[in-house]
C-alpha positions in Angstrom: 16.5 -1.8 20.1 13.4 0.1 21.0 10.8 0.5 18.2 10.6 4.2 17.3 8.7 3.7 14.1 6.9 0.5 13.0 8.7 -1.3 10.2 6.8 -4.0 8.3 7.7 -6.4 5.5 5.8 -7.2 2.3 5.5 -10.4 0.3 8.8 -9.6 -1.4 10.6 -9.4 2.0 11.1 -5.7 1.6 11.0 -3.4 4.7 8.3 -0.8 4.6 7.4 2.3 6.7 4.1 4.1 6.9 4.3 7.6 5.5 1.8 9.0 8.0 3.7 7.4 10.9 7.0 8.9 9.8 5.3 12.2 9.3 3.9 12.1 12.9 7.2 11.0 14.4 9.1 13.8 12.6 6.7 16.3 14.1 5.9 17.8 10.8 3.2 20.5 11.2 2.5 20.7 7.5 -0.5 18.8 6.3 0.5 15.2 5.4 -0.7 15.3 1.8 1.1 18.6 1.1 4.2 17.4 2.8 4.3 14.0 1.0 3.7 15.7 -2.4 6.6 18.0 -1.6 8.9 15.0 -0.8 8.0 13.5 -4.2 9.9 16.4 -5.8 13.1 14.7 -4.7 12.6 12.0 -7.3 10.8 9.2 -5.5 8.8 7.0 -7.9 5.5 5.3 -7.2 5.5 1.5 -7.3 9.3 1.7 -7.1 10.0 3.6 -3.9 6.5 3.5 -2.4 2.9 2.4 -3.0 -0.3 4.2 -2.0 -2.5 2.6 0.6 -5.4 3.5 2.9 -5.4 4.0 6.6 -8.7 4.0 8.6 -8.9 6.8 11.1 -11.1 5.6 14.0 -11.5 9.2 15.4 -12.5 10.7 12.1 -14.3 7.5 11.0 -12.9 7.7 7.6 -10.2 6.3 5.3 -7.1 8.5 4.9 -4.5 8.3 2.2 -1.3 6.7 3.3 1.9 5.4 1.6 4.0 2.4 2.3 7.6 3.6 1.6 10.6 1.4 1.3 13.3 1.8 4.0 15.7 3.6 1.7 13.1 6.3 1.0 12.3 6.6 4.7 16.0 7.1 5.5 16.4 9.8 2.7 13.3 11.7 3.7 14.4 11.6 7.4 17.8 13.1 6.3 16.0 15.8 4.2 14.2 17.2 7.3 17.4 18.6 8.7 16.1 18.2 12.3 17.0 16.3 15.4 14.0 14.1 14.9 15.1 13.5 11.3 18.6 12.4 12.5 17.0 10.2 15.1 14.8 8.5 12.6 17.6 8.0 10.1 19.9 6.5 12.7 17.0 4.2 13.8 16.4 3.0 10.2 20.1 2.3 9.8 20.0 0.1 12.9 16.9 -1.7 11.6 18.7 -2.2 8.3 21.8 -3.5 10.0 19.8 -6.0 12.1 17.9 -7.1 9.0 21.1 -7.9 7.1 22.8 -9.7 10.0 23.7 -13.2 8.9 21.8 -14.9 11.7 18.7 -12.9 10.7 19.1 -13.8 7.1 19.2 -17.5 7.9 16.2 -17.1 10.2 14.2 -15.5 7.5 15.2 -18.2 5.0 14.0 -20.8 7.5 10.7 -18.9 8.0 10.1 -18.7 4.2 10.8 -22.5 3.9 8.4 -23.1 6.8 5.7 -21.1 5.1 6.2 -23.1 1.9 5.8 -26.3 3.9 2.6 -25.0 5.5 1.2 -24.1 2.1 1.9 -27.6 0.8 0.3 -29.1 3.9 -2.8 -27.1 3.4 -3.0 -28.2 -0.2 -2.6 -31.8 0.9 -5.4 -31.3 3.4 -7.7 -29.9 0.8 -7.1 -33.0 -1.3 -7.8 -35.4 1.5 -11.7 -35.4 1.2 -11.4 -36.5 -2.4 -8.7 -39.0 -1.7 -10.6 -40.5 1.2 -13.7 -40.5 -1.0 -11.9 -42.5 -3.7 -10.5 -44.9 -1.1 -14.0 -45.4 0.4 -15.3 -46.4 -3.1 -12.4 -48.7 -3.9 -13.4 -52.3 -3.6 -17.1 -51.5 -3.2 -19.5 -54.3 -4.4 -22.6 -52.1 -4.4 -23.8 -50.6 -7.6 -25.4 -47.2 -7.7 -27.5 -45.1 -10.1 -25.8 -42.6 -12.3 -27.7 -39.8 -10.6 -26.4 -40.9 -7.2 -22.8 -41.0 -8.4 -23.2 -37.5 -9.9 -24.7 -36.2 -6.6 -21.9 -37.6 -4.5 -19.3 -36.3 -6.9 -20.8 -32.9 -6.7 -20.9 -32.9 -2.9 -17.2 -33.6 -3.0 -16.4 -30.5 -5.1 -16.5 -32.0 -8.6 -18.7 -29.7 -10.7 -20.9 -32.0 -12.7 -24.6 -33.0 -12.5 -26.7 -35.9 -13.6 -27.4 -34.7 -17.1 -23.8 -33.8 -17.9 -22.6 -37.2 -16.6 -25.2 -39.1 -18.7 -24.2 -37.0 -21.7 -20.5 -37.8 -21.1 -21.2 -41.6 -20.7 -23.2 -41.7 -24.0 -20.7 -39.5 -25.9 -17.8 -41.8 -24.9 -19.7 -45.0 -25.6 -20.1 -46.2 -22.1 -23.9 -46.1 -22.6 -25.9 -46.5 -25.8 -27.5 -43.5 -27.5 -29.7 -45.0 -30.2 -33.3 -46.1 -30.1 -33.8 -49.4 -28.5 -30.7 -49.2 -26.4 -30.7 -45.6 -25.1 -28.7 -45.5 -21.8 -28.2 -49.2 -21.9 -24.5 -50.0 -21.0 -22.5 -50.9 -24.0 -21.1 -54.4 -24.2 -17.6 -53.0 -23.9 -18.4 -51.2 -20.6 -20.0 -54.3 -19.2 -17.1 -56.5 -20.3 -14.9 -54.1 -18.3 -17.1 -54.5 -15.3 -18.0 -50.8 -15.1 -21.8 -51.2 -15.5 -24.8 -53.5 -15.1 -28.4 -52.6 -15.8 -32.0 -53.2 -15.1 -34.8 -53.5 -17.7 -38.1 -51.8 -17.3 -41.1 -52.5 -19.6 -43.9 -50.1 -20.3 -46.6 -49.6 -23.0 -46.3 -46.5 -25.1 -49.2 -44.4 -26.5 -49.3 -46.7 -29.6 -49.9 -49.8 -27.4 -46.4 -51.0 -28.1 -44.3 -52.6 -25.3 -41.0 -50.8 -25.0 -38.0 -51.6 -22.9 -36.2 -48.9 -20.9 -32.8 -49.5 -19.4 -31.6 -48.2 -16.0 -27.8 -48.3 -15.9 -26.1 -49.1 -12.7 -22.5 -48.1 -12.0 -20.6 -51.0 -10.3 -18.1 -50.5 -7.5 -15.3 -50.9 -10.1 -17.0 -48.4 -12.3 -17.4 -45.9 -9.5 -13.7 -46.2 -8.8 -12.8 -45.8 -12.4 -14.9 -42.6 -13.0 -13.9 -41.1 -9.7 -10.2 -41.5 -10.6 -11.0 -39.7 -13.9 -12.6 -36.9 -12.0 -9.7 -36.5 -9.6 -7.4 -36.2 -12.5 -9.8 -33.5 -14.0 -10.2 -35.5 -17.2 -13.9 -35.7 -16.9 -14.3 -32.0 -16.0 -12.4 -31.0 -19.2 -14.3 -33.3 -21.5 -17.8 -33.2 -20.0 
């Protein structure tokens, strides 16, 4: 079947025809906007029988108002013209509709829809691979890292958190101390779980007193633990 007028489909699997293309095929001499407004008097409803859209005219270098009409509307409008071109268009649309409803075509479309669903799932799986690979790379690591380094790597892998938010989370949930004398020192509980170790740094304050500062280090086990929390979005919700 030769294509007289282009017929497209939307996301709802409905067949659509451009109002301007139909207007041109029918050989209507009346201005498109006036003609379409006149056709609407036959009871066609926007967002039910048609939707407005824009068409870029390369010759005029401007956007023109167009309408995507459903096939039933296109058939009825063609019949209303009471012309040979109108009869030809209506007969063509009937053939298109018949082919569309052919059992083999219905099965083919169903298979195409299923294939699209599979492709979407594959894309979603691909988008998760970097994070999954990231977690796999950390798993079993024996090297400890600074909290700021863990925050940086997490952020580079699409997890929206920075060093300050991560420190705040760790203190709020008792992985690190928050009081004077043990600020940012891993709690006994987090060290017993093998999530942290630490370094001590000594310095003299303005009063001549020697103070101890703690630098927490996230163990390989700790990195895996917190990464898994991030991958499950637990940390993002709570931090």
